[in-house]
Residue frames as qw, qx, qy, qz and C-alpha x, y, z in Angstrom:
[[0.001, 0.888, 0.459, 0.000, 0.00, 0.00, 0.00],
 [0.370, 0.655, -0.028, 0.659, 1.19, 3.50, -0.80],
 [0.453, -0.446, -0.393, 0.664, 2.83, 5.59, 1.87],
 [0.090, 0.883, 0.283, 0.362, 1.83, 9.23, 2.27],
 [0.509, -0.285, -0.224, 0.780, 4.04, 12.10, 3.39],
 [0.039, 0.846, 0.329, 0.417, 2.24, 15.42, 3.81],
 [0.117, 0.618, -0.318, 0.709, 3.25, 18.50, 5.75],
 [0.458, -0.468, 0.372, -0.658, 1.26, 17.59, 8.87],
 [0.836, -0.177, 0.445, -0.267, 0.97, 13.79, 8.74],
 [0.269, 0.459, -0.806, -0.260, 2.61, 10.65, 7.41],
 [0.914, -0.039, 0.183, -0.361, 1.02, 7.28, 6.79],
 [0.030, 0.575, -0.812, -0.094, 3.43, 4.36, 6.94],
 [0.597, 0.045, -0.742, -0.303, 1.05, 1.43, 6.64],
 [0.590, -0.303, -0.720, 0.204, 1.09, 0.28, 10.27],
 [0.312, -0.591, -0.413, 0.618, 1.05, 3.61, 12.07],
 [0.191, 0.873, 0.278, 0.353, 0.19, 7.28, 11.60],
 [0.500, -0.182, -0.194, 0.824, 2.69, 10.04, 12.31],
 [0.006, -0.906, -0.386, -0.172, 1.22, 13.43, 13.24],
 [0.357, 0.375, -0.198, 0.832, 3.14, 16.69, 13.38],
 [0.341, -0.601, -0.590, 0.418, 2.48, 18.02, 16.90],
 [0.172, 0.681, 0.247, 0.668, 1.09, 21.46, 16.07],
 [0.506, -0.841, -0.191, 0.031, 1.04, 22.45, 19.74],
 [0.691, -0.463, 0.143, 0.536, 4.84, 22.72, 19.60],
 [0.485, 0.460, 0.312, 0.675, 5.14, 24.80, 16.43],
 [0.676, 0.697, -0.229, 0.066, 6.91, 27.00, 15.54],
 [0.319, -0.777, 0.536, -0.086, 9.59, 26.25, 18.13],
 [0.352, -0.296, 0.884, 0.080, 9.88, 22.51, 17.49],
 [0.695, 0.221, -0.430, -0.532, 8.89, 20.05, 14.79],
 [0.294, -0.220, 0.885, -0.285, 7.93, 16.97, 16.79],
 [0.585, 0.023, -0.608, -0.536, 6.12, 13.93, 15.35],
 [0.564, -0.194, 0.611, -0.521, 3.70, 11.86, 17.40],
 [0.244, 0.116, -0.915, -0.301, 3.28, 8.17, 16.52],
 [0.676, -0.012, 0.309, -0.669, -0.27, 6.77, 16.64],
 [0.112, 0.164, -0.960, -0.196, -0.82, 3.00, 16.41],
 [0.023, 0.423, 0.892, -0.161, -4.45, 2.79, 17.61],
 [0.060, -0.679, -0.482, -0.550, -7.73, 4.62, 17.02],
 [0.485, -0.789, -0.324, 0.195, -7.69, 5.75, 20.66],
 [0.517, -0.371, 0.104, 0.765, -4.32, 7.44, 20.16],
 [0.187, 0.350, 0.465, 0.791, -5.61, 9.15, 17.01],
 [0.274, -0.781, -0.493, -0.268, -8.73, 10.37, 18.84],
 [0.548, -0.679, -0.177, 0.455, -6.64, 11.69, 21.73],
 [0.440, -0.091, 0.262, 0.854, -4.37, 13.53, 19.28],
 [0.005, 0.563, 0.506, 0.653, -7.40, 15.16, 17.64],
 [0.431, -0.799, -0.417, -0.034, -8.94, 16.16, 20.96],
 [0.583, -0.602, -0.040, 0.545, -5.66, 17.53, 22.33],
 [0.303, 0.934, -0.040, -0.184, -5.03, 19.64, 19.18],
 [0.579, -0.340, 0.575, 0.468, -1.92, 17.72, 18.16],
 [0.186, 0.173, 0.676, 0.691, -3.56, 17.72, 14.76],
 [0.192, 0.602, 0.453, -0.629, -6.28, 20.19, 13.78],
 [0.238, 0.308, -0.435, -0.812, -8.15, 21.79, 10.89],
 [0.755, 0.179, 0.316, -0.547, -11.52, 20.42, 9.77],
 [0.803, 0.438, -0.332, -0.228, -10.38, 18.62, 6.60],
 [0.316, 0.498, -0.776, 0.223, -7.24, 17.22, 8.25],
 [0.395, -0.199, 0.750, -0.492, -8.98, 15.75, 11.27],
 [0.855, 0.264, 0.097, -0.436, -11.34, 14.02, 8.83],
 [0.668, 0.518, -0.534, -0.001, -8.38, 12.50, 7.00],
 [0.001, 0.443, -0.790, 0.425, -6.71, 11.61, 10.29],
 [0.662, -0.059, 0.512, -0.545, -9.86, 9.92, 11.57],
 [0.855, 0.366, -0.210, -0.302, -10.11, 7.87, 8.36],
 [0.516, 0.444, -0.701, 0.212, -6.68, 6.43, 9.05],
 [0.336, -0.310, 0.668, -0.587, -7.75, 5.91, 12.68],
 [0.870, 0.112, 0.159, -0.452, -10.45, 3.58, 11.37],
 [0.750, 0.451, -0.484, 0.001, -7.80, 1.69, 9.37],
 [0.106, 0.454, -0.757, 0.458, -5.68, 1.30, 12.49],
 [0.636, -0.144, 0.477, -0.589, -8.71, -0.02, 14.39],
 [0.913, 0.268, -0.108, -0.289, -9.31, -2.64, 11.68],
 [0.568, 0.498, -0.620, 0.211, -5.67, -3.71, 11.66],
 [0.179, -0.389, 0.704, -0.566, -5.65, -3.96, 15.45],
 [0.809, -0.012, 0.274, -0.519, -8.83, -6.05, 15.46],
 [0.855, 0.378, -0.340, -0.104, -7.32, -8.42, 12.89],
 [0.318, 0.498, -0.713, 0.377, -4.11, -8.84, 14.93],
 [0.300, -0.243, 0.680, -0.623, -6.07, -9.55, 18.11],
 [0.114, -0.173, -0.962, -0.175, -8.58, -11.88, 16.48],
 [0.205, 0.418, 0.539, -0.702, -11.50, -9.61, 17.31],
 [0.406, 0.658, 0.624, 0.108, -14.54, -8.88, 15.20],
 [0.314, 0.088, 0.215, 0.920, -13.59, -6.13, 12.75],
 [0.159, -0.608, -0.484, -0.609, -17.14, -4.83, 12.44],
 [0.537, -0.750, -0.381, 0.065, -17.72, -4.53, 16.19],
 [0.577, -0.365, -0.035, 0.730, -14.31, -2.92, 16.73],
 [0.211, 0.270, 0.329, 0.880, -15.00, -0.41, 13.98],
 [0.314, -0.748, -0.470, -0.348, -18.34, 0.50, 15.55],
 [0.602, -0.661, -0.223, 0.387, -16.53, 1.20, 18.81],
 [0.504, -0.144, 0.166, 0.835, -13.71, 3.12, 17.10],
 [0.104, 0.556, 0.454, 0.689, -16.13, 5.22, 15.06],
 [0.391, -0.846, -0.341, -0.125, -17.77, 6.58, 18.21],
 [0.644, -0.505, -0.026, 0.574, -14.40, 7.24, 19.86],
 [0.419, 0.076, 0.314, 0.849, -13.22, 9.22, 16.86],
 [0.048, -0.678, -0.468, -0.565, -16.46, 11.15, 16.20],
 [0.487, -0.818, -0.303, 0.046, -16.57, 12.24, 19.85],
 [0.658, -0.096, -0.079, 0.743, -13.02, 13.62, 19.73],
 [0.035, -0.234, -0.030, 0.971, -14.27, 17.05, 18.57],
 [0.333, 0.520, 0.752, -0.230, -17.93, 17.91, 17.91],
 [0.254, 0.734, 0.086, -0.624, -18.04, 21.00, 15.67],
 [0.145, 0.499, -0.637, -0.569, -16.09, 20.08, 12.52],
 [0.857, 0.220, 0.217, -0.413, -18.43, 17.96, 10.38],
 [0.544, 0.578, -0.594, -0.131, -15.54, 16.62, 8.27],
 [0.163, -0.364, 0.869, -0.292, -14.67, 14.32, 11.16],
 [0.629, 0.162, 0.652, -0.392, -18.00, 12.50, 11.26],
 [0.682, 0.599, -0.142, -0.394, -18.26, 12.67, 7.45],
 [0.342, 0.560, -0.752, -0.057, -14.99, 10.79, 6.99],
 [0.282, -0.176, 0.886, -0.324, -15.76, 8.22, 9.70],
 [0.699, 0.332, 0.419, -0.474, -19.22, 7.52, 8.25],
 [0.621, 0.614, -0.380, -0.304, -17.72, 7.13, 4.80],
 [0.131, 0.441, -0.883, 0.095, -15.22, 4.62, 6.15],
 [0.460, 0.017, 0.775, -0.432, -17.96, 2.71, 8.00],
 [0.740, 0.463, 0.063, -0.483, -20.00, 2.48, 4.81],
 [0.485, 0.550, -0.668, -0.128, -17.04, 0.82, 3.12],
 [0.142, -0.273, 0.899, -0.312, -16.66, -1.60, 6.03],
 [0.630, 0.225, 0.555, -0.495, -20.31, -2.62, 5.76],
 [0.667, 0.573, -0.215, -0.425, -20.21, -2.83, 1.98],
 [0.567, 0.475, -0.673, 0.001, -17.30, -5.28, 2.04],
 [0.538, -0.466, 0.563, -0.420, -18.04, -7.13, 5.29],
 [0.967, 0.112, 0.133, -0.186, -18.50, -10.40, 3.39],
 [0.626, 0.631, -0.428, 0.163, -14.86, -10.37, 2.24],
 [0.812, -0.163, -0.366, 0.423, -11.91, -11.98, 4.09],
 [0.415, -0.826, -0.144, 0.353, -10.40, -9.80, 6.82],
 [0.504, -0.242, 0.318, 0.765, -7.28, -8.96, 4.77],
 [0.205, 0.461, 0.562, 0.656, -9.47, -7.66, 1.97],
 [0.233, -0.877, -0.417, -0.046, -11.62, -5.56, 4.33],
 [0.489, -0.678, 0.042, 0.547, -8.52, -3.95, 5.86],
 [0.437, -0.017, 0.465, 0.770, -7.03, -3.33, 2.44],
 [0.082, 0.663, 0.565, 0.484, -10.22, -1.77, 1.13],
 [0.333, -0.885, -0.273, 0.174, -10.43, 0.53, 4.16],
 [0.502, -0.474, 0.218, 0.690, -6.84, 1.64, 3.63],
 [0.313, 0.301, 0.560, 0.705, -7.59, 2.37, -0.02],
 [0.089, -0.828, -0.499, -0.242, -10.58, 4.50, 1.02],
 [0.436, -0.790, -0.087, 0.422, -8.57, 6.51, 3.55],
 [0.444, -0.216, 0.398, 0.773, -5.96, 7.23, 0.90],
 [0.169, 0.550, 0.611, 0.544, -8.73, 8.20, -1.52],
 [0.235, -0.899, -0.357, 0.092, -10.09, 10.70, 1.02],
 [0.465, -0.596, 0.169, 0.632, -6.61, 12.20, 1.30],
 [0.369, 0.052, 0.561, 0.739, -6.12, 12.41, -2.46],
 [0.046, 0.738, 0.594, 0.316, -9.56, 13.89, -3.02],
 [0.304, -0.879, -0.191, 0.314, -8.75, 16.61, -0.48],
 [0.458, -0.320, 0.353, 0.751, -5.51, 17.41, -2.33],
 [0.199, 0.369, 0.621, 0.662, -7.52, 18.00, -5.50],
 [0.171, -0.847, -0.502, -0.035, -10.15, 19.94, -3.56],
 [0.419, -0.663, -0.005, 0.621, -7.43, 22.25, -2.24],
 [0.338, -0.034, 0.492, 0.802, -6.26, 23.01, -5.78],
 [0.026, 0.585, 0.645, 0.491, -9.77, 23.78, -7.02],
 [0.302, -0.844, -0.377, 0.232, -10.66, 25.94, -4.02],
 [0.425, -0.480, 0.158, 0.751, -7.47, 27.92, -4.61],
 [0.220, 0.159, 0.573, 0.774, -8.30, 28.53, -8.24],
 [0.115, -0.721, -0.624, -0.280, -11.95, 29.44, -7.66],
 [0.385, -0.802, -0.286, 0.356, -11.09, 31.75, -4.80],
 [0.430, -0.302, 0.231, 0.819, -8.17, 33.50, -6.48],
 [0.171, 0.432, 0.591, 0.660, -10.47, 34.51, -9.33],
 [0.225, -0.840, -0.491, -0.061, -12.56, 36.57, -6.87],
 [0.488, -0.646, -0.085, 0.581, -9.69, 38.72, -5.60],
 [0.338, 0.941, 0.000, -0.025, -8.65, 42.08, -7.09],
 [0.692, 0.437, -0.252, 0.516, -5.10, 42.93, -8.16],
 [0.218, 0.427, -0.443, 0.757, -2.66, 44.04, -5.43],
 [0.652, -0.560, -0.352, -0.371, -5.02, 42.63, -2.83],
 [0.004, -0.388, 0.690, -0.612, -4.38, 43.03, 0.88],
 [0.696, -0.274, -0.594, -0.297, -6.03, 40.02, 2.54],
 [0.332, -0.453, 0.592, -0.578, -6.91, 39.41, 6.17],
 [0.719, -0.067, -0.663, -0.197, -7.27, 35.85, 7.44],
 [0.563, -0.528, 0.372, -0.516, -8.11, 34.19, 10.75],
 [0.880, -0.237, 0.400, -0.096, -6.84, 31.00, 12.40],
 [0.154, -0.462, 0.772, 0.409, -4.87, 28.51, 10.26],
 [0.795, 0.410, 0.286, -0.344, -6.29, 27.15, 7.03],
 [0.312, 0.701, -0.582, -0.268, -3.13, 26.07, 5.23],
 [0.658, 0.263, -0.701, -0.078, -1.30, 22.80, 4.69],
 [0.028, 0.184, -0.816, 0.547, -1.24, 22.24, 8.45],
 [0.508, 0.132, 0.464, -0.714, -5.05, 22.04, 8.42],
 [0.824, 0.402, 0.014, -0.399, -5.61, 19.98, 5.28],
 [0.930, 0.055, 0.289, 0.220, -3.79, 17.64, 2.89],
 [0.655, 0.305, 0.244, 0.647, -1.96, 20.12, 0.69],
 [0.228, 0.462, 0.089, 0.852, -2.38, 23.85, -0.17],
 [0.002, 0.257, 0.557, -0.790, -5.11, 24.73, 2.28],
 [0.154, 0.720, 0.675, 0.058, -8.58, 26.25, 2.03],
 [0.019, 0.988, 0.117, -0.104, -8.54, 30.00, 2.76],
 [0.356, -0.711, 0.455, 0.402, -4.75, 29.96, 2.83],
 [0.589, 0.151, 0.685, 0.401, -4.83, 27.89, -0.35],
 [0.313, 0.870, 0.360, 0.122, -6.73, 30.75, -2.01],
 [0.179, -0.940, 0.193, 0.217, -4.12, 33.19, -0.74],
 [0.571, -0.351, 0.612, 0.419, -1.26, 30.98, -1.94],
 [0.550, 0.442, 0.618, 0.348, -2.78, 30.56, -5.39],
 [0.176, 0.956, 0.223, 0.068, -3.56, 34.27, -5.76],
 [0.352, -0.814, 0.327, 0.326, -0.06, 35.21, -4.58],
 [0.585, -0.111, 0.656, 0.464, 1.49, 32.95, -7.22],
 [0.400, 0.668, 0.539, 0.321, -0.72, 34.68, -9.78],
 [0.323, 0.164, -0.017, 0.932, 0.59, 38.05, -8.62],
 [0.273, -0.665, -0.434, -0.543, -2.76, 39.17, -7.20],
 [0.633, -0.725, -0.256, 0.095, -2.11, 39.09, -3.42],
 [0.284, 0.761, -0.282, 0.510, 0.19, 41.86, -2.23],
 [0.006, 0.377, -0.656, 0.654, 0.09, 41.37, 1.54],
 [0.613, -0.381, -0.675, -0.152, -1.54, 39.25, 4.24],
 [0.312, -0.518, 0.408, -0.683, -2.75, 40.35, 7.67],
 [0.581, -0.069, -0.809, 0.050, -2.67, 37.40, 10.07],
 [0.595, -0.627, 0.047, -0.501, -4.92, 37.44, 13.12],
 [0.022, -0.459, 0.831, -0.314, -3.04, 35.93, 16.05],
 [0.719, -0.180, -0.535, -0.405, -6.22, 33.92, 16.85],
 [0.179, -0.315, 0.719, -0.594, -6.47, 33.64, 20.60],
 [0.515, -0.778, 0.354, -0.064, -6.40, 31.58, 22.70],
 [0.916, -0.076, 0.329, 0.216, -4.46, 28.88, 20.82],
 [0.070, -0.778, 0.360, 0.509, -2.62, 31.34, 18.53],
 [0.772, 0.260, 0.539, 0.216, -3.06, 29.31, 15.36],
 [0.438, 0.887, 0.073, 0.125, -2.49, 32.46, 13.30],
 [0.137, -0.900, 0.413, -0.028, 0.63, 33.70, 15.09],
 [0.576, -0.425, 0.693, 0.088, 2.18, 30.23, 15.41],
 [0.661, 0.169, 0.714, 0.157, 0.96, 28.27, 12.38],
 [0.514, 0.809, 0.282, 0.054, -0.22, 30.58, 9.59],
 [0.018, -0.933, 0.334, 0.134, 2.83, 32.79, 10.06],
 [0.571, -0.372, 0.700, 0.212, 5.03, 29.67, 9.94],
 [0.665, 0.406, 0.598, 0.188, 3.49, 28.60, 6.64],
 [0.342, 0.934, 0.101, 0.000, 3.65, 32.08, 5.06],
 [0.264, -0.799, 0.492, 0.226, 7.33, 32.38, 5.99],
 [0.634, -0.083, 0.723, 0.261, 8.03, 29.08, 4.23],
 [0.537, 0.639, 0.521, 0.179, 6.18, 30.36, 1.16],
 [0.387, -0.052, 0.137, 0.911, 7.84, 33.78, 1.19],
 [0.045, -0.722, -0.529, -0.444, 4.49, 35.63, 1.22],
 [0.108, 0.307, -0.296, 0.898, 4.65, 39.11, 2.83],
 [0.518, -0.613, -0.559, -0.206, 2.59, 39.32, 6.03],
 [0.004, 0.380, -0.528, 0.759, 2.29, 40.81, 9.49],
 [0.367, -0.404, -0.822, 0.166, 0.67, 39.33, 12.58],
 [0.222, -0.448, 0.063, -0.864, -1.95, 41.45, 14.34],
 [0.164, 0.102, 0.808, -0.556, -3.82, 41.02, 17.60],
 [0.095, 0.481, 0.851, 0.189, -7.40, 39.93, 16.94],
 [0.028, -0.795, -0.450, 0.405, -8.75, 43.23, 18.20],
 [0.153, -0.507, 0.280, 0.800, -6.81, 45.23, 15.57],
 [0.337, 0.264, 0.787, 0.444, -8.67, 43.85, 12.54],
 [0.143, 0.832, 0.536, -0.016, -11.59, 46.29, 12.52],
 [0.164, -0.848, 0.087, 0.497, -9.27, 49.28, 12.83],
 [0.346, -0.233, 0.661, 0.624, -7.22, 48.08, 9.84],
 [0.260, 0.544, 0.742, 0.293, -10.44, 47.88, 7.85],
 [0.022, -0.913, -0.312, 0.262, -11.40, 51.38, 8.91],
 [0.231, -0.719, 0.340, 0.561, -8.01, 52.65, 7.67],
 [0.691, 0.637, -0.138, -0.313, -8.49, 51.05, 4.24],
 [0.066, -0.613, 0.784, 0.077, -5.73, 48.51, 4.74],
 [0.441, 0.042, 0.895, -0.056, -7.86, 45.43, 3.98],
 [0.368, 0.224, -0.470, -0.770, -9.33, 44.56, 0.59],
 [0.777, -0.094, -0.487, -0.388, -10.80, 41.15, 1.43],
 [0.477, -0.409, 0.679, -0.379, -11.28, 38.78, 4.36],
 [0.744, 0.160, -0.591, -0.267, -10.91, 35.05, 3.72],
 [0.454, -0.399, 0.687, -0.403, -11.53, 32.40, 6.36],
 [0.259, 0.041, -0.948, -0.179, -12.10, 28.65, 6.47],
 [0.682, -0.275, 0.000, -0.677, -14.96, 26.77, 8.08],
 [0.145, -0.205, 0.939, -0.237, -15.58, 23.79, 10.31],
 [0.217, 0.425, 0.879, -0.009, -19.23, 23.37, 9.38],
 [0.186, 0.080, -0.220, -0.954, -21.58, 25.19, 7.01],
 [0.419, 0.349, 0.728, -0.416, -25.33, 24.80, 7.43],
 [0.417, 0.478, 0.706, 0.316, -27.78, 24.49, 4.54],
 [0.119, 0.942, 0.313, -0.024, -28.71, 28.19, 4.69],
 [0.519, 0.654, -0.143, 0.532, -25.06, 29.29, 4.52],
 [0.482, -0.832, 0.205, -0.184, -24.44, 29.98, 8.23],
 [0.679, 0.464, -0.488, 0.291, -20.77, 29.28, 8.94],
 [0.747, -0.658, 0.074, 0.062, -19.16, 27.81, 12.05],
 [0.661, 0.521, -0.296, 0.452, -15.51, 28.72, 12.26],
 [0.556, -0.073, -0.473, 0.680, -12.84, 29.59, 14.82],
 [0.244, -0.819, -0.428, 0.296, -14.00, 31.96, 17.54],
 [0.216, -0.575, 0.138, 0.777, -13.55, 35.54, 16.42],
 [0.248, 0.203, 0.707, 0.630, -14.78, 34.93, 12.87],
 [0.012, 0.767, 0.640, 0.044, -18.22, 36.45, 13.52],
 [0.172, -0.852, -0.106, 0.484, -16.82, 39.79, 14.66],
 [0.301, -0.263, 0.534, 0.745, -14.59, 39.91, 11.57],
 [0.162, 0.455, 0.763, 0.429, -17.65, 39.41, 9.36],
 [0.086, -0.870, -0.444, 0.198, -19.51, 42.22, 11.16],
 [0.265, -0.690, 0.182, 0.648, -16.54, 44.58, 10.76],
 [0.293, -0.010, 0.686, 0.666, -16.14, 43.64, 7.09],
 [0.102, 0.681, 0.697, 0.199, -19.84, 44.33, 6.44],
 [0.178, -0.867, -0.229, 0.406, -19.55, 47.73, 8.15],
 [0.184, -0.667, 0.370, 0.620, -16.62, 48.72, 5.92],
 [0.736, 0.586, -0.007, -0.339, -17.99, 47.20, 2.69],
 [0.020, 0.564, -0.813, -0.143, -15.19, 44.62, 2.46],
 [0.822, 0.069, -0.433, -0.363, -16.00, 41.21, 0.94],
 [0.485, -0.427, 0.700, -0.303, -16.00, 38.39, 3.47],
 [0.717, 0.280, -0.554, -0.318, -15.28, 35.02, 1.84],
 [0.723, -0.347, 0.557, -0.216, -15.44, 31.49, 3.27],
 [0.523, 0.472, -0.671, -0.234, -13.37, 28.71, 1.69],
 [0.569, -0.246, 0.723, -0.304, -14.12, 25.06, 2.44],
 [0.111, 0.094, -0.914, -0.379, -14.42, 21.67, 0.73],
 [0.596, -0.234, -0.456, -0.618, -17.81, 20.12, 0.02],
 [0.600, -0.201, -0.748, 0.203, -17.27, 17.78, 2.99],
 [0.135, -0.077, -0.469, 0.869, -17.67, 20.81, 5.29],
 [0.437, -0.154, -0.212, -0.860, -21.22, 21.47, 4.06],
 [0.055, 0.164, 0.931, -0.321, -23.80, 19.95, 6.40],
 [0.334, -0.166, -0.376, -0.848, -27.08, 20.29, 4.56],
 [0.440, -0.400, -0.804, 0.026, -28.81, 18.16, 7.22],
 [0.244, -0.506, -0.451, 0.693, -28.79, 21.27, 9.42],
 [0.237, 0.822, 0.463, 0.232, -31.18, 24.03, 8.28],
 [0.048, 0.927, -0.107, 0.355, -29.21, 26.79, 10.02],
 [0.388, 0.452, -0.600, 0.534, -26.25, 27.50, 12.25],
 [0.553, -0.500, 0.269, -0.610, -28.47, 27.36, 15.33],
 [0.978, -0.125, 0.004, -0.168, -28.16, 23.56, 15.22],
 [0.648, 0.498, -0.477, 0.322, -24.35, 23.47, 14.96],
 [0.775, -0.571, -0.191, 0.191, -22.77, 22.12, 18.18],
 [0.192, 0.861, -0.306, 0.358, -20.15, 24.51, 19.54],
 [0.802, -0.069, -0.450, 0.386, -17.18, 22.95, 21.28],
 [0.308, -0.897, 0.171, -0.267, -16.22, 24.45, 24.63],
 [0.739, 0.282, -0.484, 0.374, -12.62, 23.78, 25.57],
 [0.651, -0.435, -0.416, 0.463, -10.74, 23.85, 28.86],
 [0.092, -0.989, -0.113, -0.038, -10.62, 27.29, 30.47],
 [0.635, -0.568, 0.251, 0.459, -6.89, 26.90, 31.10],
 [0.591, 0.352, 0.397, 0.607, -6.23, 27.57, 27.41],
 [0.042, 0.870, 0.196, 0.451, -7.40, 31.12, 28.15],
 [0.536, -0.842, 0.039, -0.039, -6.02, 31.49, 31.65],
 [0.617, -0.539, 0.459, 0.344, -2.53, 30.15, 30.86],
 [0.671, 0.692, -0.237, -0.120, -0.05, 29.87, 28.02],
 [0.647, 0.412, -0.595, 0.239, 2.58, 27.12, 27.80],
 [0.690, -0.314, -0.582, 0.296, 1.91, 26.28, 31.42],
 [0.255, -0.018, -0.295, 0.921, 2.39, 29.85, 32.63],
 [0.032, -0.729, -0.652, 0.205, -0.59, 31.47, 34.34],
 [0.222, 0.254, 0.184, 0.923, -1.44, 34.84, 32.77],
 [0.400, -0.618, -0.303, -0.605, -4.66, 35.56, 34.71],
 [0.329, -0.516, 0.512, -0.603, -5.20, 36.09, 38.45],
 [0.015, -0.149, 0.972, -0.182, -5.23, 32.89, 40.50],
 [0.313, 0.332, 0.776, -0.435, -8.99, 32.89, 41.19],
 [0.413, 0.415, -0.219, -0.781, -10.09, 34.11, 37.74],
 [0.632, 0.233, 0.738, -0.020, -12.31, 31.85, 35.61],
 [0.110, 0.368, -0.503, -0.775, -12.71, 31.76, 31.85],
 [0.747, 0.421, 0.418, -0.300, -15.25, 30.79, 29.20],
 [0.173, -0.485, 0.683, 0.519, -13.62, 29.17, 26.17],
 [0.778, 0.485, 0.340, -0.209, -15.91, 28.47, 23.17],
 [0.546, -0.229, 0.562, 0.578, -13.71, 27.24, 20.33],
 [0.198, 0.299, 0.653, 0.666, -16.04, 28.38, 17.54],
 [0.285, 0.441, 0.337, -0.782, -18.73, 30.90, 16.67],
 [0.440, 0.477, 0.728, 0.221, -21.37, 31.03, 13.95],
 [0.011, -0.301, 0.201, 0.932, -21.40, 33.73, 11.28],
 [0.560, 0.536, 0.495, -0.393, -24.86, 34.35, 9.74],
 [0.607, 0.322, 0.571, 0.448, -25.09, 33.75, 5.99],
 [0.210, 0.937, 0.275, 0.057, -26.17, 37.35, 5.38],
 [0.257, -0.884, 0.293, 0.260, -22.62, 38.48, 6.23],
 [0.628, -0.198, 0.640, 0.395, -20.91, 36.08, 3.81],
 [0.311, 0.615, -0.306, -0.657, -20.15, 37.44, 0.30],
 [0.770, 0.333, -0.456, -0.296, -19.45, 33.99, -1.17],
 [0.781, -0.363, 0.504, -0.068, -18.71, 30.41, -0.17],
 [0.416, 0.632, -0.608, -0.240, -15.81, 28.98, -2.16],
 [0.857, -0.170, 0.468, -0.131, -15.88, 25.18, -2.54],
 [0.323, -0.318, 0.777, 0.437, -14.04, 22.64, -4.66],
 [0.364, 0.437, 0.794, 0.215, -17.17, 22.29, -6.80],
 [0.155, 0.626, 0.364, 0.672, -17.62, 25.99, -7.44],
 [0.081, 0.009, -0.353, 0.932, -18.49, 29.29, -5.80],
 [0.145, -0.657, -0.735, -0.086, -21.90, 29.88, -4.21],
 [0.009, 0.203, -0.104, 0.974, -23.36, 33.36, -3.81],
 [0.203, 0.309, 0.709, -0.601, -26.39, 34.25, -1.68],
 [0.735, -0.386, 0.317, -0.458, -29.11, 33.18, -1.29],
 [0.015, -0.515, 0.857, 0.021, -27.29, 29.97, -0.42],
 [0.688, -0.079, 0.621, -0.367, -29.73, 27.18, 0.42],
 [0.871, 0.429, 0.161, -0.177, -30.61, 25.81, -3.02],
 [0.478, 0.756, -0.445, 0.044, -27.12, 26.43, -4.36],
 [0.218, -0.544, 0.777, -0.231, -25.36, 24.60, -1.53],
 [0.794, 0.063, 0.540, -0.272, -27.70, 21.63, -1.84],
 [0.788, 0.606, -0.049, -0.097, -26.99, 21.46, -5.58],
 [0.209, 0.747, -0.620, 0.118, -23.23, 21.64, -4.96],
 [0.504, -0.348, 0.747, -0.261, -23.37, 18.76, -2.48],
 [0.786, 0.233, 0.548, -0.167, -25.31, 16.58, -4.91],
 [0.540, 0.753, -0.271, -0.260, -23.39, 17.55, -8.04],
 [0.972, 0.094, 0.019, 0.213, -21.04, 15.04, -9.67]]
């Protein structure tokens, strides 16, 4: 079976290696996962992150569960049922996670009549297919999105949506990369993205590698930059998009969309089709993950708030569709009103 070596993960056939994104940019440390439980723990602990990437990672977690069941002489189907719940529960908001696991489980059921070796092999083929499809989706999103940007564009982005969050180019950052290579993007403003600093640590790391001009800003500076005419477009990713076009993304996205609307700046969302959840009529039904308050109260183990202070730490917010100029997918660009268009994109060949 083919081995895979991407920026943030490596598949070696018997184990999964994940780049520990908690330690970037200071160290490049790889974590070895040999079981579905270890993969789920890595997803939950933010070793690996980004909606498309945790879907890919979970798919290989299912493969590891099947291989482990075969080695131990356990029922593959029952072990996969257990593993699927472990993986889906690792993080609740990003729909790509459950999408990938359900796709893998459908393959397991479809081929359950085959010998165990064949079932395991077919699951591995499907996980690799999910990875390769995401690579192609990245390319298409980049091309569709770049076409929307003006010349000499100054772009603002939030969180990390590059190769660390997907299989290849990225979603929102893939648009920026593609447009920069076309000579259209002049500069990138990078929100630090509190409390986990995915922008300051990860997006900045990727842009440095690419040689794209940028500066990091505190999250609270974004609206002022817009007021001063220093932003031409805002591009973000998504963890789940409801049927009506409401977008769940990293906390802080909603206030960016409000500020962009106020200053007549286009606010774009870039995501693969697997992020569209047309089973949910609106963003009101999207589950919002609440993470440990210590991510707000401390940084790298150092307390930054008073001893008795408490914190509220929602990881995501929901941006209403009315604030979104366009949703850029690998199957095309949708403009408002979104509902019928998103449904057609999901069901298109």
